[in-house]
C-alpha positions in Angstrom: -2.9 52.8 -3.8 -6.1 54.3 -2.4 -8.4 51.4 -3.2 -11.1 51.3 -0.6 -9.7 54.3 1.2 -11.0 57.3 -0.7 -14.2 57.7 1.2 -12.4 57.5 4.5 -9.8 60.1 3.4 -12.6 62.4 2.3 -14.4 62.0 5.7 -11.2 62.8 7.5 -10.6 65.9 5.4 -14.2 67.0 6.2 -13.4 66.5 9.9 -10.3 68.7 9.6 -12.2 71.4 7.8 -14.9 71.3 10.5 -12.2 71.7 13.1 -10.7 74.6 11.2 -14.1 76.3 11.1 -14.6 75.6 14.8 -11.3 77.3 15.8 -12.0 80.3 13.5 -9.4 79.6 10.8 -12.1 79.7 8.1 -15.1 82.0 7.7 -18.5 80.5 6.9 -18.3 81.2 3.2 -14.9 79.4 2.9 -16.2 76.5 5.0 -19.3 76.0 2.9 -17.3 76.1 -0.3 -14.7 73.5 0.9 -17.4 71.3 2.5 -19.4 71.3 -0.7 -16.3 70.3 -2.7 -15.4 67.5 -0.3 -19.0 66.3 -0.2 -19.0 65.9 -3.9 -15.7 64.2 -3.9 -17.0 61.8 -1.2 -20.1 60.9 -3.3 -17.9 60.3 -6.3 -15.6 58.0 -4.3 -18.7 56.1 -3.0 -20.1 55.7 -6.4 -16.8 54.5 -7.8 -16.7 51.9 -5.0 -20.2 50.7 -5.7 -19.6 50.5 -9.5 -16.6 48.1 -8.9 -18.7 45.4 -7.2 
């Protein structure tokens, strides 16, 4: 279902979180926490994609 799309989805979520921080919906601590989690998820998705080829 998400084959080849997980990294793009993670990048889009990171953009949304950055927007939310920019407009003040998140404080810096929340932003760093969510960004760290999404960064880890993105790296895992990238690694999974590399391992399949």
